[in-house]
BAKOLLUM-741412 format. One line per 10 residues: number of its first residue (from 1); their letters; for each residue z, x, y of N, C-alpha, C. Coordinates in pm, whole numbers, plus 50000, padded with zeros to 5 digits. Atoms other than C-alpha are relative to their C-alpha. Layout:
REM BAKOLLUM-741412
NUM = a = Z X Y Z X Y Z X Y  ...
This chain:
REM BAKOLLUM-741412
1 = mtsvqeensn = 50000 50083 49880 50000 50000 50000 50000 50087 50125  49991 49911 49883 50090 50282 50235 49867 50066 50030  50129 49931 49978 49758 50460 50181 49899 49908 50066  50092 50095 49938 49566 50142 50271 50032 49984 50148  49958 50014 49860 49769 50101 50590 49961 50123 50081  50036 49876 49930 49712 50467 50680 49850 50005 50023  50146 50000 49988 49337 50426 50615 49957 49909 50113  50033 50094 49893 49317 50118 50840 50040 50055 50135  49953 49943 49874 49521 50297 51105 49907 50109 50048  50090 49892 49963 49290 50599 51095 49869 49947 50053
11 = etndindhty = 50126 50057 49954 48980 50378 51132 50015 49946 50141  49976 50054 49866 49133 50206 51435 50010 50112 50101  49987 49887 49909 49225 50540 51590 49866 50064 50028  50134 49945 49979 48866 50658 51539 49933 49932 50117  50063 50074 49892 48753 50384 51775 50070 50028 50132  49925 49983 49876 49032 50422 52028 49984 50140 50057  50009 49862 49955 48996 50801 52042 49857 50048 50015  50143 49964 49991 48613 50795 52041 49969 50122 49913  50018 49889 50093 48609 51022 51736 49852 50025 49971  50137 49964 50037 48291 51209 51648 49975 49959 49856
21 = iglardralf = 50033 50041 50136 48118 51068 51340 49857 50039 49967  50137 49980 50050 47816 51163 51133 49917 50104 50072  50092 49904 49939 47565 51440 51193 49871 49930 50039  50129 50053 49954 47261 51342 51398 49894 50107 49973  50107 49904 50027 46941 51505 51278 49935 50042 50131  50057 49948 49877 46795 51728 51544 49850 49973 49999  50141 50040 49998 46467 51544 51591 49963 49970 50144  50016 50012 49855 46402 51608 51956 49884 49910 50040  50118 50079 49961 46052 51454 51970 50024 49851 49976  49975 50140 50031 46156 51130 51799 50094 49938 50103
31 = yflkrlvdiv = 49902 50057 49908 46459 51078 52023 49945 49996 50143  50064 50003 49868 46254 51167 52333 49909 49878 50010  50091 50115 49999 45987 50908 52242 50078 49869 49997  49919 50121 50011 46252 50652 52151 50060 49963 50136  49940 50026 49868 46424 50690 52488 49892 49960 50101  50109 50032 49909 46090 50682 52672 49957 49854 49980  50035 50139 50031 45996 50356 52495 50107 49905 50052  49888 50083 49954 46341 50214 52573 49992 49975 50151  50004 50012 49854 46305 50283 52947 49882 49914 50044  50121 50074 49959 45947 50155 52980 50009 49854 49956
41 = fslvvlivls = 49995 50134 50056 45998 49853 52754 50101 49913 50074  49896 50079 49933 46323 49741 52920 49963 49971 50145  50044 50024 49862 46178 49783 53271 49897 49888 50006  50104 50105 50004 45874 49571 53180 50062 49864 49974  49936 50128 50033 46090 49300 53023 50079 49946 50118  49915 50045 49889 46334 49287 53315 49918 49954 50120  50085 50038 49886 46053 49267 53572 49919 49873 49968  50087 50113 50037 45816 49030 53388 50080 49872 49977  49920 50119 50033 46091 48795 53271 50104 49964 50106  49901 50030 49895 46287 48793 53598 50001 49852 50040
51 = plflliglvi = 49995 50144 49971 46176 48432 53674 50076 49921 49892  49929 50065 50109 46305 48329 53330 50149 50026 50011  49859 49967 49978 46633 48508 53402 50060 49906 50103  49951 50088 49893 46670 48306 53723 50013 49857 49952  49997 50138 50052 46589 47978 53545 50119 49981 49905  49889 50008 50095 46836 48045 53264 50134 50003 50074  49877 49990 49922 47103 48148 53514 50032 49870 50072  49981 50126 49929 47050 47826 53713 50048 49890 49905  49961 50102 50098 47077 47606 53401 50146 50021 49957  49862 49970 50042 47398 47782 53289 50099 49960 50109
61 = alyspgpvff = 49909 50028 49888 47557 47751 53635 50015 49851 50026  49995 50144 49975 47467 47383 53671 50072 49925 49889  49941 50071 50114 47579 47280 53324 50149 50032 49982  49862 49956 50026 47901 47483 53299 50043 50098 50110  49957 49914 49890 48061 47619 53618 50069 50127 49950  49943 49873 50042 48149 47984 53584 49894 50108 50009  50097 49890 49992 47978 48323 53557 49878 49976 49912  50124 50014 50077 47618 48333 53438 49998 50100 49884  49999 49896 50103 47667 48657 53246 50136 50008 49931  49879 49978 50078 47920 48727 52973 50001 50146 49960
71 = lqervgarrv = 49987 49859 50034 48037 49087 52939 50101 50014 49888  49914 49985 50117 48182 49174 52600 50006 50145 49956  49986 49863 50048 48321 49503 52474 49940 50012 49861  50063 49974 50130 48114 49639 52187 50016 50148 49965  49991 49862 50048 48120 49955 51976 49860 50053 49977  50130 49935 50015 47822 50186 51998 50017 50147 49966  49995 49856 50027 47737 50553 51956 49893 50069 50082  50101 49920 49931 47553 50827 52140 50001 50141 49945  50013 49864 50050 47428 51173 52046 50055 50098 50102  49944 49896 49914 47627 51462 52187 50005 50131 49921
81 = kragqlvwkr = 49988 49870 50067 47657 51834 52113 50147 50034 49978  49864 49958 50032 47969 51956 51939 49991 50123 49911  50004 49873 50075 48013 52315 51824 49856 50037 49965  50138 49961 50021 47640 52367 51862 49918 49905 49916  50071 50097 50083 47548 52064 51651 49995 49866 50071  50012 50135 49948 47424 51719 51745 50071 49903 49907  49923 50096 50080 47661 51447 51629 50002 49865 50071  49986 50132 49941 47712 51076 51684 50144 49980 50044  49867 50024 49946 48006 50998 51908 50018 49850 50020  49975 50143 49988 48145 50647 51870 50069 49971 50132
91 = etfkcykfrt = 49940 50036 49872 48231 50475 52198 49980 49851 50026  50013 50140 49964 48281 50131 52347 49926 49987 50133  50069 50025 49874 48073 49978 52627 49998 49849 50024  50009 50141 49965 48029 49646 52807 49858 49951 49974  50130 50054 50039 47745 49448 52651 49971 49873 50081  50039 50114 49916 47557 49200 52875 49935 49890 49916  50063 50116 50063 47469 48850 52753 50002 49885 50100  49987 50124 49925 47393 48516 52911 50117 49923 49939  49885 50074 50051 47706 48304 52883 49954 49874 49929  50039 50117 50079 47662 48046 52608 50121 49913 49963
101 = mtvnadtaih = 49878 50073 50033 48023 47929 52579 50071 49952 50126  49915 50040 49889 48279 47758 52795 50077 50123 50048  49928 49886 49942 48472 47992 53025 50132 50022 49926  49875 49962 50066 48763 48180 52862 50015 49939 49860  49995 50054 50137 48672 48058 52511 50088 50088 49911  49911 49930 50092 48929 48152 52246 49917 50069 49890  50076 49925 50101 48803 48421 52005 50059 49987 49859  49929 50004 50129 49042 48331 51721 49911 49951 49886  50084 50053 50107 48791 48123 51523 49891 50099 49960  50104 49901 50033 48525 48394 51547 50060 50117 49923
111 = eayvralien = 49934 49892 50073 48770 48663 51437 50025 49959 49855  49974 50050 50136 48866 48447 51138 49871 49994 49919  50129 50010 50070 48499 48390 51052 49950 50139 49962  50044 49864 50029 48417 48762 51077 50078 50058 49883  49920 49951 50112 48705 48844 50842 49951 49938 49869  50050 50068 50120 48581 48583 50591 49863 50054 49960  50134 49947 50025 48225 48718 50625 50009 50137 49934  49986 49865 50053 48329 49079 50562 50060 49997 49860  49936 50011 50131 48547 48973 50267 49917 49915 49904  50089 50084 50080 48261 48753 50138 50073 49877 49945
121 = dhdkmaelqg = 49922 50118 50036 48498 48454 50129 49921 49875 50039  50089 50112 49971 48247 48167 50105 50076 49871 50031  49921 50122 49976 48513 47895 50092 50057 49999 50142  49944 49991 49865 48677 48017 50412 49891 49985 50105  50111 50014 49906 48341 48049 50587 49956 49854 50013  50039 50141 49998 48252 47692 50488 50104 49917 50073  49892 50072 49932 48592 47569 50610 49989 50016 50152  50010 49973 49856 48547 47734 50951 49871 49942 50057  50129 50051 49957 48184 47624 50969 49995 49847 50000  50000 50145 50013 48261 47267 50869 49903 49951 49896
131 = ektevrklvk = 50095 50034 50106 47996 47277 50596 49956 50127 49931  50053 49885 50071 47844 47504 50335 49858 50027 50048  50132 49962 49953 47541 47694 50460 49971 50143 49961  50039 49864 50034 47344 48005 50371 49996 50091 50123  50001 49921 49877 47348 48116 50735 50133 50071 50014  49878 49920 49991 47600 48399 50771 50037 50030 50144  49949 49988 49864 47707 48334 51128 50062 49866 50037  49930 50121 49959 47927 48081 51304 49910 49918 50090  50093 50080 49920 47673 47821 51416 50060 49865 50041  49931 50124 49964 47895 47509 51414 50122 50037 50081
141 = dsrvtapgki = 49894 49946 49914 48102 47628 51708 50015 49912 50123  49978 50093 49890 48253 47378 51951 50011 50069 50135  49988 49926 49874 48293 47652 52212 49865 50017 50069  50135 49975 49948 47914 47676 52259 49951 49878 50077  50053 50109 49917 47758 47467 52538 49863 49955 49948  50131 50051 50042 47442 47256 52491 49888 50098 50034  50103 49900 49971 47219 47506 52679 50020 50126 49917  49969 49881 50079 47397 47784 52491 49943 49994 49860  50055 50015 50135 47283 47645 52156 49851 50033 49999  50144 49971 49991 46919 47663 52267 49978 50149 50023
151 = lrklsldelp = 50013 49857 49971 46962 48013 52410 50024 50083 49875  49969 49926 50122 47118 48132 52085 49892 49984 49894  50103 50027 50102 46856 47969 51863 49876 50084 50024  50118 49922 49963 46579 48150 52053 50033 50144 50036  49952 49864 49968 46788 48468 52104 49981 50037 50147  50017 49972 49858 46739 48432 52481 50129 50049 50064  49872 49954 49945 47110 48497 52538 50011 50152 49994  49995 49855 50016 47042 48858 52433 49918 50075 50106  50091 49933 49906 46786 48928 52708 50068 50096 50099  49936 49907 49906 47036 49081 52956 50037 50135 49940
161 = qfinvligem = 49968 49871 50062 47100 49356 52701 49894 50105 50028  50098 49900 49957 46782 49519 52826 50055 50082 50117  49929 49921 49898 47009 49628 53113 50075 50113 49931  49931 49896 50078 47220 49812 52854 49903 50105 49948  50102 49907 50048 46900 49965 52716 49956 50092 50113  50050 49921 49886 46782 50078 53059 50099 50109 50040  49900 49900 49957 47109 50257 53137 50044 50092 49885  49978 49906 50109 47117 50422 52793 50115 49969 49907  49889 50036 50088 47402 50237 52620 49950 49940 49869  50061 50059 50119 47169 50065 52373 49855 50047 49992
171 = svvgprpaip = 50143 49975 50019 46818 50103 52235 49934 49866 49972  50069 50123 50037 46552 49841 52180 50021 49973 49851  49985 50014 50144 46582 49905 51804 50121 50079 49951  49883 49935 50059 46900 49985 51612 50092 49895 49941  49904 50096 50051 47193 49824 51432 50065 49923 50116  49937 50078 49894 47351 49542 51635 50137 50058 50034  49870 49944 49961 47654 49659 51838 50114 49912 49951  49889 50073 50059 47978 49559 51669 50110 49974 50102  49881 50030 49920 48284 49396 51827 50115 50084 49946  49892 49914 50050 48594 49622 51809 50084 49939 49888
181 = yevdmykpwh = 49917 50056 50107 48797 49375 51600 49923 49989 49869  50083 49998 50121 48505 49361 51356 50008 50137 49934  49996 49864 50053 48506 49740 51317 50137 50029 49938  49866 49982 50057 48883 49728 51254 50008 49948 49857  49999 50061 50133 48804 49521 50942 49906 50071 49903  50100 49934 50084 48531 49754 50808 50065 50077 49884  49969 49906 50106 48555 49928 50474 49945 50135 50046  50047 49868 49954 48505 50306 50513 49848 50016 49998  50144 49979 50008 48141 50294 50399 49924 49918 50102  50065 50080 49896 48060 50022 50654 49978 50079 50129
191 = lrrleaqpgi = 50005 49925 49874 48119 50275 50932 49870 50078 50017  50127 49925 49991 47789 50448 50848 49898 49928 50087  50096 50074 49917 47604 50169 51032 50017 50036 50148  49975 49960 49862 47756 50312 51353 49942 50137 50032  50056 49868 49979 47571 50642 51311 49859 49993 50060  50125 50014 49925 47289 50535 51543 50031 49921 50126  49981 50079 49878 47255 50391 51890 49974 49853 49968  50020 50142 50029 47296 50011 51873 49875 49946 50067  50125 50054 49947 46988 49798 51935 50003 49851 50023  50017 50144 49977 46873 49457 52053 49946 49934 49875
201 = tglqqvtars = 50051 50047 50128 46676 49412 51732 50008 50116 49901  49988 49894 50099 46678 49602 51406 49943 49959 49866  50054 50026 50133 46574 49625 51043 50068 49880 49936  49927 50113 50059 46845 49380 50939 49954 49868 50061  50039 50123 49932 46734 49125 51199 49861 49951 49955  50135 50044 50038 46367 49124 51092 49984 49985 49849  50007 50011 50145 46445 49142 50721 50078 49880 49949  49915 50106 50053 46734 48904 50662 50063 49914 50108  49933 50064 49888 46861 48802 51006 50142 49963 49959  49863 50037 50036 47178 48601 50929 50007 49927 49867
211 = tadfdqqvrl = 50002 50069 50128 47092 48492 50576 50055 50087 49887  49948 49909 50102 47232 48795 50389 50151 50013 50014  49857 49973 49995 47593 48865 50295 50024 50126 50083  49969 49891 49908 47771 49118 50516 49964 50137 49939  50030 49870 50062 47742 49408 50269 49851 50027 49997  50146 49984 49999 47367 49347 50243 49950 50032 50141  50037 49972 49862 47340 49343 50622 50029 50145 50035  49962 49862 49971 47523 49674 50644 49908 50098 49928  50091 49910 50075 47304 49830 50374 49864 50010 50071  50126 49996 49924 46995 49735 50578 50016 50087 50125
221 = didyverqsf = 49975 49915 49882 47150 49896 50888 50005 50147 49961  49991 49862 50046 47229 50211 50691 49862 50051 49959  50138 49964 50035 46873 50211 50555 49923 50040 50125  50066 49965 49873 46750 50211 50915 50051 50135 50051  49940 49873 49953 46992 50493 51009 49936 50118 49927  50052 49889 50080 46852 50706 50727 49849 50018 50013  50147 49994 49999 46483 50621 50775 49939 49986 50139  50054 50033 49868 46449 50566 51150 49890 50097 50042  50115 49923 49955 46119 50680 51293 49929 49919 50108  50076 50069 49895 45880 50593 51575 49922 49884 49941
231 = wldttiilkt = 50082 50104 50061 45662 50391 51335 50085 49885 49948  49910 50106 50046 45954 50201 51185 50047 49918 50119  49960 50071 49878 46075 50113 51537 49888 49908 50048  50115 50079 49956 45725 49995 51629 49981 49876 49913  50015 50112 50094 45703 49778 51316 50106 49893 50026  49890 50093 49976 46042 49620 51388 49978 49922 50130  50027 50066 49871 45949 49546 51752 49890 49895 49985  50112 50094 50017 45621 49381 51647 50041 49879 49916  49957 50110 50086 45795 49168 51382 50100 49906 50069  49889 50076 49941 46080 49050 51606 49959 49865 50059
241 = pfvilsarga = 50035 50132 49944 45897 48774 51804 49971 49895 49894  50032 50095 50107 45772 48614 51481 50126 49951 49928  49874 50038 50062 46122 48618 51331 50075 49903 50088  49931 50088 49906 46267 48458 51645 49936 49861 50001  50071 50128 49995 45999 48187 51655 50016 49920 49871  49980 50070 50127 46055 48108 51288 50137 49934 49994  49863 50053 49994 46424 48038 51373 50072 50016 49868  49933 49977 50129 46514 48164 51024 50134 50067 50023  49866 49944 49986 46887 48228 51008 50063 49974 50134  49946 50025 49866 46944 48086 51357 50037 49853 50020
251 = e = 49971 50143 49989 47030 47722 51278 50127 49976 50081
């Protein structure tokens, strides 16, 4: 029992202390191209879709008084040099989203759902969801506003994260950034999904979206970490709009 407690404590300290994790392969050209694509792509999206941003912001403000944007702490990683080697340094950052919930919504139900998801507790997930479903995300959530449901279904609530991409906290492609209390629940091997810069879309999103069990989702993220390349990123970006329009896993 003590060893389990010590293990959980060490994992939590890793996040709080921004511990270095995992060796980053020194692939200067790939990371240069990836960052270049991130800057150009995010600038184009933010400029071209600025009218849509204004429209969404207006709808949110009119329907539910409060801030248009929701800033949430997430866990990410960045490449840094340590003792002459490039490594991934885990760190937290503020992730931008359009607000889809009522102001000051309680996170307790989401924390409970995430724990059930990680533990693969189907009965508990169904209880919190109010029904049995193959979708592995909390979609029956009373905290979500009517416009918020539409934004989430079409993944439009994620658009402000291109600001995070532009300033270098995220990439267009990578594992989704985790919430700190989610990472506190990880098994040791789950932490490997944090050995890459988090992304707006990723291999897991275009392969299974929210229809796979948590361990399967993590394995897809780890597969991306191990195989990431310019061509894989391009393939994922091209597939993403079709996945969103299909609404698979976004009920």
